[in-house]
C-alpha positions in Angstrom: 0.9 -46.1 -10.6 4.2 -44.5 -9.6 5.0 -44.5 -5.7 4.9 -41.1 -4.1 8.1 -39.4 -3.1 9.3 -37.2 -0.4 11.9 -34.8 -1.9 14.2 -33.0 0.5 15.6 -29.5 0.3 19.0 -30.9 -0.5 17.5 -32.8 -3.4 15.6 -29.8 -4.8 19.0 -27.8 -4.9 20.7 -30.7 -6.7 17.9 -31.4 -9.2 17.1 -27.8 -10.4 19.0 -24.6 -11.1 17.5 -21.3 -11.8 17.6 -21.5 -15.6 15.7 -24.8 -15.4 13.3 -23.1 -13.0 12.7 -20.2 -15.4 12.0 -22.8 -18.2 9.5 -24.6 -16.0 7.8 -21.4 -15.1 7.5 -20.5 -18.8 6.0 -23.8 -19.6 3.4 -23.4 -16.7 2.4 -20.0 -17.8 1.9 -21.2 -21.3 -0.5 -23.8 -19.9 -2.4 -21.1 -17.9 -2.8 -18.9 -21.0 -4.1 -21.9 -22.9 -6.7 -22.4 -20.2 -5.2 -25.8 -19.0 -3.9 -24.6 -15.6 -5.8 -22.5 -13.0 -4.9 -21.1 -9.6 -6.4 -21.5 -6.2 -6.2 -17.8 -5.0 -3.9 -17.5 -2.1 -5.5 -17.2 1.3 -3.8 -16.2 4.5 -4.5 -15.5 8.2 -2.5 -13.3 10.6 -1.7 -13.5 14.3 0.5 -11.9 16.9 3.6 -9.9 15.8 2.9 -10.2 12.1 3.0 -14.0 11.7 1.0 -15.3 8.8 -0.4 -18.7 7.8 -0.6 -19.1 3.9 -2.1 -21.7 1.6 -1.8 -21.6 -2.2 -2.5 -24.2 -4.9 -3.3 -25.0 -8.6 -4.8 -27.4 -11.0 -3.0 -28.6 -14.2 -5.6 -30.1 -16.3 -3.3 -31.4 -19.0 -0.6 -32.7 -16.7 -2.6 -34.9 -14.3 -1.7 -33.0 -11.2 -3.2 -30.7 -8.7 -1.6 -29.5 -5.4 -1.1 -27.1 -2.7 1.7 -25.4 -0.8 1.2 -24.2 2.8 3.5 -22.5 5.2 3.5 -20.4 8.5 5.7 -17.3 8.4 6.7 -16.8 12.0 9.4 -14.9 13.9 11.1 -18.3 14.5 11.1 -19.3 10.8 9.0 -21.2 8.3 8.9 -24.7 6.7 6.8 -24.7 3.6 5.8 -28.0 2.1 4.4 -28.5 -1.5 2.0 -31.4 -1.9 1.4 -32.8 -5.5 -1.8 -35.0 -6.0 -2.7 -37.2 -8.8 -5.9 -35.5 -10.4 -7.3 -38.9 -11.5 -7.2 -41.0 -8.3 -6.3 -38.5 -5.4 -3.0 -40.2 -4.5 -0.1 -38.1 -3.3 2.6 -38.0 -6.0 5.1 -36.0 -3.9 5.7 -34.1 -0.8 8.5 -31.5 -1.5 10.2 -29.5 1.1 9.8 -26.1 -0.5 11.9 -23.5 0.9 14.5 -23.6 -1.8 11.7 -24.2 -4.3 10.1 -21.1 -3.1 13.2 -19.0 -3.5 13.6 -20.4 -7.1 9.9 -19.8 -7.8 10.1 -16.1 -6.5 13.4 -15.4 -8.2 12.6 -17.2 -11.3 9.3 -15.5 -11.9 11.2 -12.2 -11.6 13.8 -13.5 -14.1 10.9 -14.4 -16.5 9.1 -11.1 -16.0 12.6 -9.3 -16.6 13.1 -11.4 -19.8 9.7 -10.5 -21.2 9.7 -6.7 -20.0 13.1 -5.3 -19.6 15.2 -3.8 -22.4 17.3 -6.3 -24.3 20.4 -4.4 -23.5 19.6 -4.0 -19.8 22.9 -4.7 -17.9 22.7 -2.5 -14.7 20.6 -3.8 -11.8 19.7 -2.3 -8.4 18.7 -4.8 -5.6 16.7 -3.1 -2.9 16.3 -5.4 0.1 19.0 -7.8 1.5 16.9 -10.7 3.0 16.9 -14.4 2.0 15.4 -13.8 -1.4 17.9 -11.2 -2.5 20.8 -13.3 -3.9 18.3 -15.5 -5.8 16.6 -12.4 -7.2 20.0 -11.2 -8.5 20.9 -14.7 -9.9 17.5 -14.9 -11.7 18.0 -11.6 -13.5 21.6 -12.5 -14.4 20.2 -15.7 -16.0 18.3 -13.6 -18.6 20.4 -10.5 -18.9 24.2 -10.0 -19.1 24.7 -8.0 -15.9 27.8 -5.9 -15.6 26.9 -4.1 -12.3 24.6 -4.6 -9.3 24.0 -1.8 -6.8 22.6 -2.7 -3.4 20.7 -0.8 -0.9 19.1 -1.5 2.4 18.8 0.8 5.5 21.4 -1.4 7.2 25.0 -0.9 6.0 26.2 -4.4 7.2 23.5 -6.1 5.3 24.0 -4.3 2.0 27.6 -4.7 2.2 27.5 -8.4 3.0 25.1 -8.9 0.0 27.4 -7.0 -2.4 30.2 -9.3 -1.4 28.1 -12.4 -1.9 27.0 -11.3 -5.3 30.7 -10.7 -6.4 31.7 -14.1 -4.9 28.8 -16.2 -6.2 27.9 -14.5 -9.5 31.2 -12.9 -10.6 29.3 -9.5 -11.2 30.5 -6.1 -9.8 28.5 -5.2 -6.9 28.4 -1.9 -5.0 26.7 -1.3 -1.7 25.4 2.3 -1.7 24.9 4.7 1.1 21.8 6.1 -0.3 18.7 4.8 -2.3 19.1 7.5 -4.9 22.7 6.5 -5.4 21.6 2.9 -5.9 19.0 3.9 -8.5 21.3 6.2 -10.6 21.5 4.8 -14.2 19.7 1.5 -13.2 18.2 -0.5 -16.0 16.4 -3.0 -13.8 15.2 -2.5 -10.2 14.1 -5.4 -8.0 12.2 -4.6 -4.6 12.2 -7.5 -2.1 11.5 -5.9 1.3 9.1 -6.1 4.1 8.2 -2.4 4.1 4.9 -1.4 5.5 4.9 1.9 3.7 5.9 3.1 0.2 9.4 4.2 0.0 10.1 4.1 -3.8 8.8 7.2 -5.7 8.3 7.4 -9.5 10.4 10.4 -10.0 13.5 8.5 -8.5 13.7 6.1 -11.4 15.4 6.7 -14.7 13.7 6.4 -18.0 13.7 3.1 -19.6 13.8 1.1 -16.4 12.1 -2.1 -15.5 10.9 -2.7 -11.9 10.2 -6.1 -10.4 8.2 -5.7 -7.1 8.1 -8.8 -5.1 8.1 -7.9 -1.4 4.8 -6.7 -0.6 2.3 -9.6 -0.9 -0.1 -8.9 1.9 -2.2 -5.7 2.5 -0.3 -4.4 5.4 2.8 -4.0 3.2 3.7 -1.6 0.4 6.9 -0.8 -1.4 6.2 2.0 -4.1 3.8 4.9 -4.5 0.8 5.2 -6.8 2.6 7.5 -9.1 5.0 4.8 -10.2 1.8 2.8 -11.4 0.6 5.9 -13.3 4.1 6.3 -15.0 4.3 2.7 -16.2 3.9 2.0 -19.9 3.3 -1.7 -19.4 2.3 -3.5 -16.2 2.0 -7.2 -15.5 1.5 -9.6 -12.6 1.8 -13.2 -12.2 -1.7 -13.4 -10.7 -3.9 -10.5 -11.4 -6.7 -11.8 -9.0 -4.3 -11.9 -6.1 -3.0 -8.4 -6.8 -6.7 -7.3 -6.7 -7.1 -9.1 -3.3 -3.8 -8.6 -1.5 -1.8 -5.8 -3.1 -2.2 -2.4 -1.2 -0.2 -0.6 -3.8 -2.7 -1.5 -6.6 -5.9 -1.4 -4.5 -5.1 2.1 -3.3 -4.3 3.2 -6.9 -7.2 1.6 -8.8 -9.8 1.2 -6.2 -13.1 0.0 -7.8 -12.3 1.5 -11.2 -12.5 -1.5 -13.6 -11.3 0.5 -16.6 -7.9 1.2 -14.7 -7.6 -2.5 -13.6 -7.7 -3.4 -17.3 -4.2 -1.9 -17.6 -2.8 -4.7 -15.5 -2.0 -7.8 -17.7 -1.2 -11.3 -16.7 2.3 -12.4 -17.3 1.0 -15.6 -18.9 -0.5 -13.5 -21.6 2.6 -11.8 -22.4 4.6 -15.1 -22.3 2.1 -16.9 -24.5 2.2 -14.1 -27.1 6.0 -13.9 -27.0 5.7 -10.3 -26.0 8.7 -7.9 -25.7 9.0 -4.5 -24.2 7.9 -1.7 -26.6 10.8 0.4 -27.9 9.4 3.7 -26.5 8.4 2.3 -23.1 9.2 4.7 -20.2 8.9 2.4 -17.3 7.6 -1.2 -17.1 6.4 -2.8 -13.8 6.1 -6.5 -12.9 4.2 -7.3 -9.6 4.9 -10.8 -8.3 2.5 -12.1 -5.6 3.3 -15.8 -5.6 0.8 -18.2 -7.1 0.1 -21.9 -7.2 0.8 -22.4 -10.9 4.4 -21.3 -10.3 4.9 -23.5 -7.4 3.4 -26.6 -9.2 5.4 -25.8 -12.4 8.6 -26.2 -10.5 7.2 -29.2 -8.5 6.1 -31.1 -11.4 9.5 -30.5 -13.1 11.4 -31.5 -9.9 9.2 -34.8 -9.5 10.1 -35.7 -13.0 13.7 -35.0 -12.5 13.7 -37.0 -9.2 12.1 -40.1 -10.9 14.7 -39.8 -13.6 17.6 -39.6 -11.1 16.3 -42.1 -8.6 16.2 -39.4 -6.1 13.7 -38.8 -3.2 12.4 -41.1 -0.4 9.4 -43.4 -1.0 6.2 -42.2 0.9 4.6 -44.8 3.1 1.5 -46.3 1.6 -1.6 -44.0 2.2 -5.0 -45.4 2.0 -7.5 -43.5 -0.1 -10.5 -45.1 1.6 -12.0 -43.5 4.8 -11.6 -45.7 7.8 -14.6 -47.2 9.4 -15.2 -45.2 12.7 -16.2 -46.8 16.0 -19.1 -44.6 17.3 
């Protein structure tokens, strides 16, 4: 039995880049489509000032690993940890500091959704939102499409200008910070939303024909980024986790309610990936809703553990007994 490893944030970054993360996600979604991987549906609790405690996990039957990721999103920050567990004996395979992993997971799943659902010739991207996820979101799309221009919008001018400068410096792609949302959306092929908006701000009629939308910001019911008309306009819709959309996405819950026939329009990204699907030539608008799911986290975690063992990276975990101690009563 291999010893367990603690893998640090610095090691995560050194062991995996976005193209490898996207490949790992593709492998994991194929396992899900084949019935060999399943999610623990995300659960969360909230407290003062919008802070949230999250837990998410998955089982990979064929890969001998189960695991969970947990974190608290607070005003003071967060420190997520991913724990990989041997499915045969319950031993801890790895504890992975998972902030960078989460950024690659969230960016990578948008990249994979874009690869499957956007036009093959898509080259103009709009990034709405300038938080910590934004540069990774742009980089993930750039990994699957030859971007020639990125427009950036957020309500705060200094933030959008800073992100545009970072995109040009790190990715070598022309980036323009626009003064208005409409200006940012003009002629866009791919639009990614990564905001903490509490009410919809993106309307269907603001988007050009042929666009693909990645919606990744609103993952709890108190948040929403786009209006219901955008859902009605979509030719193809997919999500990383349909059950979590049904439980936690206010946008879809408000649009579909209890109408099961309408919910059938929302497909799992794993189904599209396993079927080597591509965007229909006549599609007006495609929509990918990312909620975050355990299969995605474990897909990256398993690939990182393999890479760490091959590279001799990581710090050995102390021996942990798997027997309950005898209590003194």
